[in-house]
C-alpha positions as CSV (number, residue, x, y, z in Angstrom):
1,M,121.7,140.9,93.2
2,K,121.7,141.9,89.4
3,V,124.8,141.9,87.7
4,V,125.9,142.2,84.0
5,I,129.1,141.8,83.0
6,I,130.6,142.9,79.7
7,G,132.8,140.9,77.7
8,G,133.4,137.1,77.6
9,G,137.7,137.4,77.9
10,A,139.5,136.4,80.7
11,A,138.3,139.0,83.3
12,G,134.6,138.6,82.4
13,L,134.3,134.7,82.4
14,M,136.3,135.1,85.8
15,S,134.4,137.9,87.1
16,A,130.7,136.4,85.9
17,T,131.8,132.9,88.0
18,V,132.9,135.0,91.4
19,A,129.7,137.2,91.3
20,A,127.2,134.0,90.5
21,K,129.2,131.4,92.7
22,N,128.4,134.3,95.8
23,G,124.8,134.6,95.0
24,A,124.8,137.4,92.6
25,D,122.2,136.9,89.2
26,V,124.5,137.3,86.5
27,T,124.1,138.2,82.5
28,L,127.2,138.0,80.7
29,I,127.1,139.5,76.9
30,E,129.7,139.0,74.7
31,K,130.1,140.5,70.9
32,N,131.3,137.2,69.1
33,E,129.4,133.9,68.8
34,K,131.6,132.1,71.7
35,L,133.5,132.5,74.7
36,G,137.2,133.6,75.6
37,K,138.1,133.6,72.0
38,K,141.7,135.8,72.9
39,I,142.3,133.0,75.5
40,Y,142.8,130.5,72.5
41,I,145.4,132.3,70.5
42,T,147.2,133.3,73.9
43,G,150.2,131.3,75.1
44,K,150.5,130.7,71.3
45,G,147.6,128.3,71.3
46,R,148.3,126.6,75.2
47,C,147.5,129.7,77.3
48,N,149.9,130.9,80.1
49,V,147.5,130.9,82.6
50,T,149.4,132.6,85.7
51,N,153.0,132.7,86.5
52,N,153.8,130.9,89.9
53,C,155.8,133.2,91.9
54,A,155.7,134.9,95.3
55,V,153.5,138.3,94.7
56,A,156.6,140.2,95.4
57,E,158.3,139.1,92.5
58,F,155.0,139.1,90.1
59,L,154.9,142.8,90.9
60,E,159.0,143.7,89.8
61,N,157.2,142.1,86.4
62,V,153.9,144.8,86.3
63,V,155.3,147.3,84.4
64,S,152.3,149.9,85.0
65,N,150.5,150.8,88.2
66,K,152.4,147.9,90.1
67,K,151.0,149.7,93.6
68,F,147.4,149.7,92.4
69,L,147.5,145.9,92.1
70,L,148.7,144.9,95.4
71,S,144.4,144.0,97.2
72,A,144.2,142.2,93.8
73,L,146.9,139.8,93.8
74,H,147.0,139.5,97.8
75,T,143.1,138.7,97.2
76,F,143.9,136.4,94.4
77,S,147.3,135.4,94.3
78,P,148.9,133.3,91.3
79,S,148.4,130.4,93.7
80,D,145.3,130.9,94.2
81,T,144.8,130.6,90.2
82,I,146.5,127.3,90.2
83,N,144.1,126.2,92.9
84,F,141.3,127.7,91.3
85,F,142.1,125.6,87.8
86,E,142.9,122.5,89.3
87,T,140.1,122.2,91.9
88,N,138.1,122.4,88.6
89,G,139.3,120.1,86.8
90,L,141.8,121.3,84.9
91,K,145.5,119.7,85.5
92,L,148.6,122.5,85.1
93,K,152.1,122.3,84.6
94,T,154.7,124.9,85.4
95,E,157.7,124.8,82.8
96,R,160.5,127.4,82.7
97,G,160.3,131.2,83.6
98,N,157.1,129.3,86.2
99,R,154.9,129.9,83.9
100,V,151.9,127.7,84.2
101,F,150.2,126.1,81.3
102,P,147.4,123.8,81.2
103,S,149.0,120.0,80.9
104,S,146.9,119.3,77.7
105,D,148.8,122.4,75.9
106,K,145.5,123.2,74.8
107,A,143.8,126.6,75.8
108,S,140.6,125.6,74.6
109,D,140.5,123.7,78.2
110,V,140.6,126.9,80.7
111,T,137.6,128.2,78.9
112,K,135.8,124.9,79.2
113,V,136.4,125.2,83.2
114,F,134.8,128.4,82.9
115,E,132.0,127.2,80.9
116,K,131.1,124.5,83.0
117,L,130.8,126.9,86.0
118,L,128.8,129.7,84.1
119,K,126.3,126.8,83.5
120,Q,126.7,125.5,87.2
121,Y,125.9,128.9,89.4
122,N,123.2,129.4,86.1
123,V,124.9,132.5,84.6
124,K,122.6,133.7,81.0
125,I,125.4,134.5,78.0
126,L,123.9,136.8,75.5
127,Y,126.1,136.1,72.5
128,N,126.5,138.4,69.5
129,C,125.8,140.8,71.8
130,S,127.5,144.1,71.4
131,A,127.8,146.8,74.2
132,M,126.8,150.3,73.2
133,D,126.8,152.8,76.1
134,F,125.7,152.9,79.8
135,E,122.6,155.2,80.7
136,V,123.8,156.9,84.3
137,E,121.7,158.9,86.8
138,N,122.9,160.2,90.0
139,S,126.3,159.1,90.0
140,S,125.1,155.4,89.1
141,V,124.8,153.8,86.0
142,S,121.0,152.8,85.3
143,A,121.0,150.8,82.2
144,L,123.0,149.9,79.4
145,N,121.7,150.0,75.6
146,T,122.9,147.0,73.8
147,T,122.6,145.7,69.9
148,C,120.5,143.2,71.7
149,G,118.3,145.9,73.9
150,K,118.7,147.7,76.9
151,L,119.9,145.4,80.1
152,I,119.0,146.8,83.8
153,A,121.1,146.1,86.8
154,D,122.0,146.8,90.0
155,K,125.4,146.0,89.0
156,Y,128.2,146.4,85.8
157,I,131.6,145.1,85.1
158,L,133.1,146.5,82.0
159,C,135.7,144.4,80.8
160,T,136.0,143.7,77.4
161,G,139.9,144.6,77.2
162,G,141.8,146.9,74.7
163,K,142.5,147.5,71.5
164,S,145.1,144.5,69.9
165,Y,143.5,141.8,68.3
166,P,140.7,142.8,67.1
167,T,139.7,139.9,65.5
168,T,138.6,138.5,69.0
169,G,136.6,141.3,69.7
170,S,138.8,143.6,71.9
171,T,138.5,146.7,69.4
172,G,138.5,149.5,72.1
173,D,134.8,149.7,72.4
174,G,135.1,149.9,76.4
175,F,137.3,152.6,76.0
176,E,134.7,154.5,74.5
177,I,131.8,153.3,76.3
178,A,133.9,154.9,79.6
179,D,134.9,158.2,77.8
180,K,131.5,158.7,77.0
181,I,129.9,159.2,81.0
182,G,133.0,161.0,82.0
183,H,135.9,158.1,82.6
184,K,139.3,159.1,82.1
185,I,141.4,156.9,79.8
186,I,145.0,156.9,79.3
187,K,145.5,156.5,75.3
188,P,146.3,153.0,74.5
189,V,149.6,151.9,72.9
190,A,150.6,148.9,71.9
191,G,152.5,146.7,74.9
192,L,154.9,143.7,74.3
193,I,155.1,144.2,70.1
194,G,158.4,144.4,67.6
195,L,159.6,148.0,67.2
196,K,160.3,149.4,63.9
197,A,164.0,149.9,63.4
198,D,166.8,150.4,60.0
199,T,167.2,147.2,60.1
200,P,168.5,146.0,56.9
201,K,166.7,143.8,55.4
202,E,169.3,140.8,54.6
203,L,168.8,140.7,58.5
204,A,165.1,139.6,58.6
205,G,164.4,135.9,59.7
206,L,168.4,136.2,61.7
207,T,167.5,135.1,65.2
208,L,170.5,136.4,67.8
209,K,170.5,134.3,71.1
210,N,172.9,135.5,74.5
211,V,173.1,139.3,73.0
212,T,172.5,142.5,75.4
213,V,169.5,145.0,74.0
214,K,169.7,148.4,74.8
215,I,167.7,151.3,74.6
216,I,169.9,154.2,73.9
217,E,167.9,157.4,75.2
218,N,170.2,161.0,74.3
219,G,173.1,158.7,74.1
220,K,172.5,157.3,77.8
221,V,171.4,153.7,78.3
222,F,167.9,154.0,79.3
223,E,167.1,150.2,79.6
224,N,168.7,146.9,78.7
225,E,167.9,143.4,78.4
226,F,170.2,139.9,78.0
227,G,168.4,137.1,75.8
228,E,167.3,136.1,72.0
229,L,166.4,139.3,69.1
230,L,165.0,138.2,66.3
231,F,165.1,140.5,62.9
232,T,161.9,141.4,61.0
233,H,161.4,142.9,57.7
234,H,160.5,146.0,59.7
235,G,162.8,146.1,62.4
236,V,163.5,143.6,65.3
237,S,161.3,141.3,68.0
238,G,162.2,138.4,70.1
239,P,162.0,138.2,73.7
240,T,164.1,141.2,74.9
241,I,162.6,143.3,72.4
242,L,158.7,142.3,73.5
243,T,160.5,143.4,77.1
244,L,161.6,146.7,76.5
245,S,158.5,147.9,73.7
246,S,156.4,147.9,76.7
247,K,159.1,150.3,78.7
248,I,159.8,153.1,76.2
249,N,155.9,152.3,74.2
250,R,155.3,156.2,75.2
251,K,158.6,157.7,74.2
252,D,159.9,159.8,71.2
253,F,161.2,157.8,69.3
254,S,163.4,160.2,67.4
255,K,165.8,160.5,70.4
256,L,166.0,156.7,71.2
257,K,168.3,154.2,69.6
258,L,169.2,150.6,69.6
259,S,172.5,148.8,70.4
260,I,172.8,145.3,70.4
261,D,175.7,143.7,72.1
262,L,176.8,141.0,70.0
263,K,179.4,139.1,72.5
264,P,177.9,140.2,75.9
265,A,180.3,137.8,77.3
266,L,183.3,139.0,76.8
267,S,185.2,142.6,77.2
268,E,186.5,144.6,74.3
269,K,190.1,143.4,75.9
270,E,189.1,139.4,75.5
271,L,187.0,140.3,72.2
272,D,189.9,141.4,70.7
273,L,192.4,138.8,71.7
274,R,189.8,136.3,70.1
275,I,189.8,138.3,67.1
276,Q,193.2,138.1,67.0
277,R,193.1,134.4,67.4
278,D,190.4,134.3,64.9
279,F,192.9,136.3,62.0
280,S,195.8,134.2,63.5
281,Q,194.2,131.2,61.3
282,T,193.3,133.4,58.5
283,L,195.7,135.7,57.4
284,N,195.9,135.2,54.0
285,K,192.6,135.7,53.4
286,Q,190.5,138.5,52.3
287,F,188.8,140.0,55.6
288,S,185.0,139.4,54.3
289,N,185.8,135.4,54.2
290,S,187.7,135.3,58.3
291,L,184.8,135.8,60.3
292,D,182.9,133.1,60.0
293,K,183.3,131.6,63.4
294,L,182.6,135.0,64.9
295,L,179.2,135.7,63.6
296,P,176.3,134.5,61.7
297,R,177.1,134.0,57.9
298,S,174.1,136.8,57.3
299,L,175.1,139.3,60.1
300,I,178.7,139.2,58.4
301,S,177.5,141.4,55.2
302,V,176.0,143.8,57.3
303,I,179.1,143.9,59.8
304,L,181.5,144.7,56.7
305,K,179.7,147.6,55.7
306,K,179.2,149.4,59.3
307,S,182.9,148.4,60.0
308,G,184.5,150.7,57.1
309,I,187.2,147.9,56.2
310,S,187.0,147.3,52.9
311,P,186.1,143.4,52.6
312,T,188.6,142.7,49.9
313,I,191.6,143.6,52.2
314,K,194.3,140.5,53.4
315,V,193.1,140.3,57.0
316,N,197.6,140.2,57.6
317,Q,197.1,144.0,56.3
318,I,193.9,145.0,58.6
319,T,195.9,147.6,61.1
320,A,194.9,147.7,64.7
321,E,193.3,150.6,65.2
322,Q,190.8,148.8,62.5
323,R,190.2,146.2,64.5
324,Q,189.6,148.1,67.2
325,K,186.5,149.7,65.4
326,L,185.4,145.5,64.6
327,V,185.5,145.2,68.4
328,K,183.7,148.8,69.6
329,L,180.7,147.3,66.5
330,L,180.4,143.9,67.4
331,K,179.9,145.8,71.2
332,N,177.4,148.0,69.8
333,L,175.8,147.8,66.8
334,E,173.4,150.5,66.4
335,F,170.2,151.1,64.2
336,N,167.8,153.7,64.6
337,L,164.1,153.7,66.1
338,F,160.9,154.8,64.1
339,G,158.1,153.2,67.0
340,T,156.3,150.1,67.7
341,E,154.7,148.0,65.0
342,D,150.7,148.6,64.5
343,I,148.4,148.2,68.4
344,L,146.3,145.6,66.1
345,E,149.4,142.9,66.2
346,A,150.3,143.7,70.1
347,I,150.3,141.2,72.7
348,I,148.6,143.8,75.0
349,T,147.3,147.2,75.0
350,C,148.8,149.4,77.4
351,G,146.8,152.6,78.8
352,G,143.0,152.4,79.7
353,I,141.1,153.0,82.8
354,D,142.8,155.6,84.6
355,V,143.8,154.1,87.9
356,K,143.0,157.4,90.2
357,E,139.3,156.5,89.0
358,I,138.9,153.2,90.3
359,N,138.7,151.8,94.1
360,P,141.7,149.2,94.1
361,T,140.1,146.9,97.1
362,S,137.4,146.3,95.0
363,M,137.6,147.6,91.6
364,Q,134.4,150.1,91.8
365,S,134.3,153.2,89.5
366,K,134.6,156.3,91.9
367,K,132.3,157.8,90.1
368,F,129.5,155.6,89.5
369,S,128.7,153.6,92.6
370,N,127.8,150.8,90.9
371,L,130.3,150.6,87.8
372,Y,133.1,147.9,88.2
373,F,136.1,147.6,85.8
374,A,138.7,144.7,85.2
375,G,140.5,143.3,83.0
376,E,143.2,145.1,80.1
377,I,140.8,147.7,79.7
378,I,142.4,149.7,83.1
379,D,145.6,151.4,82.6
380,I,147.5,148.2,84.4
381,D,150.3,145.9,82.1
382,A,152.8,143.2,82.8
383,L,155.3,141.4,81.0
384,T,155.1,138.3,79.5
385,G,155.0,135.0,81.5
386,G,151.6,134.3,82.1
387,F,151.5,138.3,84.4
388,N,148.9,139.7,82.0
389,L,146.2,137.0,82.4
390,Q,146.6,136.6,85.8
391,V,146.2,140.7,86.2
392,A,142.9,140.2,84.2
393,F,142.2,137.2,86.8
394,S,142.7,138.8,90.0
395,T,141.0,141.8,89.3
396,A,137.9,139.8,88.0
397,Y,138.0,138.0,91.1
398,L,137.7,141.6,92.8
399,A,134.9,143.1,90.8
400,G,133.2,139.8,90.6
401,R,133.0,139.1,94.2
402,S,132.5,143.2,95.2
403,C,129.5,143.0,93.0
404,A,127.7,140.4,94.5
405,E,128.1,141.7,97.8
């Protein structure tokens, strides 16, 4: 059984390994000069290979098309991924949030495992080789045209990734190749990305911890996250924002606002009492000098402007009404949202091959009998924490095994 695999990223490496191990004659084509370029930058260069949790919990962290993933995850689960790497000589460790990393903290060690296995199973690798298009005949792929010639095989797996981090090779080529032969592509958009907002420039670089961040749509709370937020030169980022971005990236941003509760542990009444205590110690100071214990310095000037209270007024002259306005502002600091940062900066791409056109038990195309898909090219995306790499490994395992049958 001759199998050609297009793309030497996480999904391509896993599907090539599995197909070859199961007896297929595998050729892997990679447009770069080396394999796994995107793997090298995942997890800040440490490579968060999976999340050590049960399948049910895993699915809670999948944003798009979680039902489609059921078969793949049950066939090759997070525990199977851990076992795969450790059996092949890579020691792993589990950190906060069940995130699994190589004990060495080197992403390159993940790629080395695959390189060793590909060599062991005699996989032929064509470097600096880009796929151009498929030739199709009678509902099957008859050939793949590439920059290094025409390749003919019994089966093909397309796993070229998304459109984020194009310097690693994921430039959206696979979407175009699949589109040309009639596969439906759900429009790719940025996922796990910063959001553009009308945040003041002086806040850039400020990190807020233990805040509640809400997305307000037409006056109602659409989503919220608790944790850390980072102000950037263009808006906001940080863990809470990355999660929220994948849930709102197809929304009409003109109807959205960002609301930050700076003191989520306190009710409005409790916060008012806290402010009164702080004010009682600074009665003769100007309002602008009375918030040091409550807020980071760079945030004070923004709160002063938005509160409408004169910064030079003495604290003992602030009315109860003005204080209530300050309380509400601290519990609901709002900014307008304009969209996501560019997809080129995104951790993942949301969108891709429509899952309705893929068999979830084999990753086989429903349009072409000998074409399969794996990884980020499929319209599936998840939150941070090793979930997206596991999606790549699970779908690739299924595709590789199915191709060898």
